[in-house]
C-alpha positions as CSV (number, residue, x, y, z in Angstrom):
1,X,91.0,114.0,96.9
2,X,92.7,116.8,95.0
3,X,92.4,115.1,91.6
4,X,88.7,114.4,92.3
5,X,87.9,118.0,93.1
6,X,89.8,119.2,90.1
7,X,87.7,117.0,87.8
8,X,84.5,118.1,89.5
9,X,85.3,121.8,89.5
10,X,86.2,121.6,85.8
11,X,82.5,120.7,85.2
12,X,81.1,123.8,86.9
13,X,78.4,125.4,84.8
14,X,77.4,122.3,82.9
15,X,73.6,122.6,82.8
16,X,70.5,121.1,81.4
17,X,69.2,122.4,78.0
18,X,65.8,124.1,78.2
19,X,63.2,122.5,76.0
20,X,63.1,119.2,74.2
21,X,66.8,119.1,73.5
22,X,69.3,117.4,75.9
23,X,72.8,118.6,76.8
24,X,75.1,115.8,75.7
25,X,77.6,116.9,78.4
26,X,75.0,115.9,81.0
27,X,74.1,112.6,79.4
28,X,77.8,111.7,79.2
29,X,78.0,111.3,83.0
30,X,75.7,108.3,82.8
31,X,76.8,107.0,79.4
32,X,80.6,106.9,80.2
33,X,80.2,105.3,83.5
34,X,77.6,102.8,82.3
35,X,74.5,103.8,84.2
36,X,71.4,102.8,82.3
37,X,68.1,104.6,82.0
38,X,69.4,108.2,81.9
39,X,68.1,109.2,78.5
40,X,67.2,112.8,79.2
41,X,68.9,115.7,81.1
42,X,65.5,116.1,82.8
43,X,66.0,112.9,84.8
44,X,67.6,113.5,88.2
45,X,71.4,113.2,87.6
46,X,73.1,114.1,90.9
47,X,74.2,110.6,91.5
48,X,75.4,110.0,87.9
49,X,77.5,113.1,88.1
50,X,79.2,111.9,91.4
51,X,79.6,108.5,89.8
52,X,81.3,110.0,86.7
53,X,83.7,112.2,88.8
54,X,84.6,109.3,91.1
55,X,85.2,107.0,88.1
56,X,87.4,109.5,86.3
57,X,89.4,109.9,89.5
58,X,89.9,106.1,89.8
59,X,87.8,105.9,93.0
60,X,85.0,103.7,94.2
61,X,81.6,104.5,92.7
62,X,78.0,103.2,93.2
63,X,77.2,102.6,89.5
64,X,73.6,103.6,90.3
65,X,71.4,106.6,89.6
66,X,69.8,106.9,93.1
67,X,71.5,109.2,95.6
68,X,71.1,106.9,98.6
69,X,73.1,104.2,96.8
70,X,76.2,106.1,98.0
71,X,75.4,105.1,101.6
72,X,76.9,101.7,100.7
73,X,80.1,103.0,99.0
74,X,83.3,103.8,100.7
75,X,83.9,104.3,104.4
76,X,81.6,106.2,106.6
77,X,83.3,109.1,108.4
78,X,82.3,111.6,111.0
79,X,84.9,114.3,110.2
80,X,84.5,114.9,106.5
81,X,87.2,116.5,104.3
82,X,86.7,118.3,101.0
83,X,86.0,115.7,98.3
84,X,84.2,113.2,100.6
85,X,80.8,112.2,99.4
86,X,77.9,113.7,101.3
87,X,74.4,112.1,101.1
88,X,71.3,114.1,102.1
89,X,67.7,113.1,102.6
90,X,64.8,114.7,100.9
91,X,61.2,114.9,102.2
92,X,62.1,112.7,105.2
93,X,65.0,110.6,106.5
94,X,62.8,107.5,105.8
95,X,62.0,108.4,102.2
96,X,63.9,106.8,99.4
97,X,64.6,110.2,98.0
98,X,67.9,112.0,98.4
99,X,70.7,114.1,97.0
100,X,74.4,113.5,96.8
101,X,77.4,115.6,96.1
102,X,81.0,116.3,97.2
103,X,81.5,117.9,100.6
104,X,83.3,121.3,100.6
105,X,82.7,122.7,104.0
106,X,80.3,123.8,106.7
107,X,79.0,127.3,107.2
108,X,80.3,129.3,110.2
109,X,76.9,129.0,111.9
110,X,77.0,125.2,111.6
111,X,73.7,125.2,109.8
112,X,74.6,124.6,106.2
113,X,76.8,122.2,104.2
114,X,78.5,123.5,101.1
115,X,78.4,120.9,98.4
116,X,79.7,120.7,94.8
117,X,77.4,118.5,92.8
118,X,75.3,118.0,89.7
119,X,71.6,118.7,89.2
120,X,71.9,121.6,91.7
121,X,69.8,124.3,90.2
122,X,69.8,122.1,87.0
123,X,73.5,122.5,86.7
124,X,76.9,121.6,88.2
125,X,77.3,124.1,90.9
126,X,78.2,124.8,94.5
127,X,75.2,124.9,96.7
128,X,74.4,125.0,100.4
129,X,72.1,122.4,102.1
130,X,70.8,122.2,105.6
131,X,73.2,120.3,107.9
132,X,70.4,118.5,109.6
133,X,69.5,116.8,106.3
134,X,72.9,115.0,106.1
135,X,72.5,111.2,106.2
136,X,76.2,110.3,105.9
137,X,79.7,111.3,104.8
138,X,81.5,108.6,102.8
139,X,85.2,108.5,102.0
140,X,86.1,106.8,98.7
141,X,89.0,104.5,98.3
142,X,91.0,103.9,95.1
143,X,89.8,101.0,92.9
144,X,93.3,100.6,91.6
145,X,96.1,99.0,93.6
146,X,96.9,100.8,96.8
147,X,100.3,102.5,96.7
148,X,102.5,101.6,99.7
149,X,105.3,104.3,99.6
150,X,108.9,103.5,100.1
151,X,110.7,104.7,103.2
152,X,112.1,106.9,104.6
153,X,109.5,109.7,105.2
154,X,109.5,111.9,108.3
155,X,108.5,115.4,109.5
156,X,109.3,117.9,106.7
157,X,109.0,115.4,103.9
158,X,106.9,116.5,100.9
159,X,105.5,115.0,97.7
160,X,103.5,112.2,96.2
161,X,104.9,109.6,98.5
162,X,103.6,111.5,101.4
163,X,100.2,111.7,99.7
164,X,100.2,107.9,99.3
165,X,101.1,107.5,102.9
166,X,98.4,109.8,104.1
167,X,95.8,108.0,101.9
168,X,96.9,104.6,103.2
169,X,96.7,105.7,106.9
170,X,93.2,107.1,106.4
171,X,92.0,103.8,104.9
172,X,93.1,102.3,108.2
173,X,90.9,104.8,110.0
174,X,93.8,106.9,111.2
175,X,93.0,110.6,111.0
176,X,95.8,112.6,109.4
177,X,93.7,115.4,107.9
178,X,93.8,116.3,104.3
179,X,96.1,114.3,102.0
180,X,98.2,117.4,101.1
181,X,101.6,115.8,100.6
182,X,103.1,117.6,103.5
183,X,104.4,115.5,106.4
184,X,103.4,117.6,109.3
185,X,102.4,117.0,112.9
186,X,99.1,115.3,112.0
187,X,100.9,112.8,109.7
188,X,103.6,112.2,112.3
189,X,100.9,111.5,114.9
190,X,99.2,109.1,112.5
191,X,102.4,107.2,111.9
192,X,102.9,106.9,115.6
193,X,99.4,105.5,115.9
194,X,100.2,103.0,113.1
195,X,103.4,102.0,114.9
196,X,101.4,101.1,118.1
197,X,99.8,98.3,116.1
198,X,102.9,96.1,116.3
199,X,104.5,95.2,119.6
200,X,108.1,96.3,120.1
201,X,108.1,98.7,117.1
202,X,109.7,102.0,117.9
203,X,107.0,104.7,118.2
204,X,108.9,107.7,116.7
205,X,106.6,108.9,113.9
206,X,109.1,108.1,111.3
207,X,108.0,106.1,108.3
208,X,110.9,103.7,108.0
209,X,111.4,100.2,106.6
210,X,109.9,98.5,109.6
211,X,106.8,100.8,109.5
212,X,106.4,100.2,105.8
213,X,106.4,96.4,106.4
214,X,103.7,96.8,109.1
215,X,101.6,99.0,106.8
216,X,101.8,96.4,104.0
217,X,101.0,93.5,106.3
218,X,97.9,95.3,107.6
219,X,96.5,95.6,104.1
220,X,97.4,92.1,103.1
221,X,95.5,90.8,106.1
């Protein structure tokens, strides 16, 4: 999610124009991703911002202007990572209203969620929202072809191939933490969990040719 967060942080400070004029930088979020009906920067644009960032990052996006449309995009997760989408309710959990942004973290007192998003104080900003208003955390997958890295990768390996491995494991609901490109203990444990999915495969935490074949077969199925 590093690329996604970089795109989003680069937009910090983009804000609505006071008065009858509209900031074209706000309107571009809807225009470039193809969301209709956003003709003014006064129209709620939190979802259009998240759509634009996800689209720029080559990830799944809802294509809709309503925040709760993100409840149907990506994979629901219970342990969010920075860059995951977080959906909040407004007024009540049963209301159609909501807010959406990118998860950054949780406050030390476990009462607030820090969120990077659009239309937060009429601008792209980092804001805190009550933890008990979270509806869901959603993890987005690439819309381009999934990269299955070549072997061999093992503890101590680093680089983009490790990022691809970590992303692929997470899409299989194997928790390896943040996709940071460092093959550490979490990634090794994740590879071992992957290796349990094929009988007679050596469970050693090393991403070798046999493990790559297993990973590829799981996505093909």
